[in-house]
C-alpha positions in Angstrom: 31.4 16.2 59.6 29.9 13.9 57.2 26.0 13.5 56.5 24.3 10.1 56.1 23.8 9.2 52.5 20.6 8.8 50.9 20.9 5.0 51.6 21.6 5.2 54.8 18.7 7.7 55.3 16.0 5.3 53.6 17.5 2.3 55.5 16.6 4.1 58.6 13.3 5.1 57.6 12.4 1.3 57.0 11.5 -0.9 59.7 14.3 -3.6 61.3 17.8 -2.8 62.2 20.7 -3.1 60.1 24.1 -3.1 60.8 25.6 0.5 61.4 21.9 1.5 62.0 22.8 2.2 65.5 25.5 4.6 64.9 23.2 6.1 62.0 20.6 6.6 64.4 22.7 8.6 66.8 24.2 10.8 64.1 20.6 11.5 63.0 19.8 12.5 66.5 22.4 15.2 66.7 22.5 16.3 63.0 19.9 19.1 62.1 21.0 18.8 58.2 20.1 15.0 58.1 16.9 15.1 59.7 15.7 17.7 57.6 16.8 15.5 54.7 14.7 12.7 56.5 11.6 14.8 56.9 11.8 15.7 53.1 12.0 11.9 52.3 9.2 11.3 54.3 7.1 14.1 52.7 8.3 12.7 49.3 6.9 9.1 50.0 3.7 10.8 51.3 3.2 12.7 48.4 4.0 10.1 45.8 1.2 7.7 48.1 -1.4 10.4 48.0 -1.3 10.3 43.9 -4.3 8.7 42.2 -3.7 5.0 41.3 -2.6 4.6 37.8 -5.6 2.7 35.9 -5.6 1.3 32.2 -7.3 3.5 29.8 -11.0 2.4 29.1 -11.3 -1.0 26.9 -10.4 -0.2 23.1 -10.9 -3.7 22.2 -14.6 -3.3 21.1 -13.3 -0.3 19.0 -10.8 -2.0 17.6 -13.0 -5.0 16.4 -15.2 -2.8 14.7 -12.8 -0.8 12.5 -11.0 -4.4 11.8 -14.3 -5.7 10.6 -15.2 -2.2 8.5 -11.7 -2.8 6.9 -12.1 -6.1 6.1 -15.8 -5.5 4.6 -14.3 -3.0 2.5 -11.6 -5.3 1.0 -14.1 -8.0 0.5 -16.1 -5.6 -1.6 -13.0 -4.2 -3.4 -11.8 -7.7 -4.3 -15.3 -9.0 -5.1 -15.3 -5.9 -7.6 -11.9 -7.2 -9.1 -12.9 -10.6 -9.2 -16.3 -9.6 -11.0 -13.9 -7.6 -13.5 -11.5 -10.1 -14.3 -14.6 -12.7 -14.6 -15.8 -10.0 -17.2 -12.3 -10.2 -18.8 -12.2 -13.7 -19.3 -15.8 -13.7 -20.9 -15.1 -10.7 -23.0 -11.6 -12.4 -24.2 -13.7 -15.6 -24.7 -16.2 -14.3 -26.8 -13.8 -11.8 -28.4 -11.3 -14.6 -29.7 -13.9 -16.7 -30.8 -15.2 -14.0 -32.8 -12.2 -13.7 -35.1 -12.2 -17.2 -36.1 -14.3 -16.9 -38.7 -11.3 -16.8 -41.1 -12.8 -13.3 -42.9 -11.0 -10.2 -43.3 -9.5 -8.7 -40.2 -10.4 -5.0 -39.8 -9.0 -2.3 -37.6 -12.1 -2.7 -35.7 -11.0 -6.1 -34.3 -7.5 -4.8 -33.6 -9.1 -1.6 -31.9 -11.4 -3.8 -29.6 -8.3 -5.6 -28.4 -6.1 -2.4 -27.7 -9.3 -1.0 -25.8 -9.5 -4.5 -23.7 -5.8 -4.5 -23.2 -6.1 -1.0 -21.6 -8.7 -1.3 -19.8 -7.4 -4.3 -18.1 -4.0 -2.5 -17.5 -6.1 0.1 -15.7 -7.9 -2.4 -13.6 -4.2 -3.9 -12.7 -2.9 -0.2 -11.9 -6.1 0.3 -9.6 -5.6 -2.9 -7.8 -1.8 -2.0 -6.9 -0.2 -5.3 -7.1 3.4 -3.9 -6.2 1.8 -3.2 -2.4 1.1 -6.5 -2.1 3.3 -9.1 -0.4 3.2 -12.3 -2.5 4.4 -16.1 -1.6 7.2 -17.0 -3.8 5.0 -19.0 -6.1 2.4 -16.6 -6.9 5.3 -13.8 -7.3 6.9 -16.2 -9.9 3.5 -16.8 -12.0 3.4 -13.0 -11.8 6.9 -12.2 -13.1 6.5 -15.0 -15.9 3.4 -13.4 -17.1 4.7 -9.8 -16.9 7.8 -11.1 -19.0 5.4 -12.5 -21.8 3.6 -9.2 -22.0 7.1 -7.7 -22.6 7.8 -9.7 -25.0 4.4 -9.6 -26.8 5.0 -5.6 -26.7 8.5 -6.2 -28.5 6.5 -8.6 -31.0 4.2 -5.9 -31.4 6.5 -3.1 -32.3 7.9 -5.3 -34.7 4.7 -6.1 -36.3 4.1 -2.7 -37.2 6.8 -2.8 -39.8 5.2 -5.6 -41.9 2.9 -5.5 -44.8 -0.5 -4.4 -44.5 -2.4 -7.8 -44.4 0.1 -9.8 -42.5 0.8 -6.9 -40.3 -2.6 -6.9 -39.5 -3.4 -10.4 -38.8 0.0 -10.3 -36.6 -1.3 -7.4 -34.7 -4.7 -9.0 -33.9 -3.1 -12.4 -32.9 -0.6 -10.2 -30.4 -3.3 -7.9 -29.2 -5.3 -10.9 -28.4 -2.2 -12.8 -26.7 -1.6 -9.5 -24.6 -5.2 -9.1 -23.4 -4.9 -12.9 -22.5 -1.7 -12.6 -20.6 -3.0 -9.5 -18.7 -6.4 -11.2 -18.0 -4.6 -14.1 -16.4 -2.1 -11.4 -14.5 -5.2 -9.6 -13.2 -6.5 -13.4 -12.1 -3.2 -14.1 -10.2 -3.4 -11.0 -8.0 -7.1 -11.5 -7.3 -6.7 -15.3 -6.7 -3.9 -14.4 -4.4 -5.7 -11.6 -2.7 -8.9 -14.0 -2.5 -6.7 -17.1 -0.8 -5.3 -14.8 1.9 -8.7 -14.1 2.8 -8.7 -9.9 2.3 
């Protein structure tokens, strides 16, 4: 004896008569196994209906807005600090570049000041993490050009170490000042890009 399939039992459970339902109903009246299966099906449906209604979790939009605003505020403060640092670097560069134009003898102190300024700008640049930012093509091209020019100045600095003392000091000072100017421009490119994006 073949028993009713699950599909046939479900169609018997629903209202309305489908073709073949009368034969299935006659079989159901005579078969205890199929009646037990239909009872289990009714019980499953009743248990499923008794489950609590699935409701969405609480509204998280206000928490998300608060978190996003706090992150934006943090970024603005950090960007504002970097803009201030870049402005200070530009002013220092202007003062520093103007101070060496007097035509007097070039000392190691001026070179050391340029080296210290260069190191400060490099430190500011690494704290800013420019490699983690997505840049548009134009800004990335400008940054790459500045980095290439800095690399060229670094090579010239290595070559200047081999020159005689007087011409070496003049060359070193000029190159270090150029390096500081390029680094300052690179920091400005990254800070300006971050400001334009609205971070």
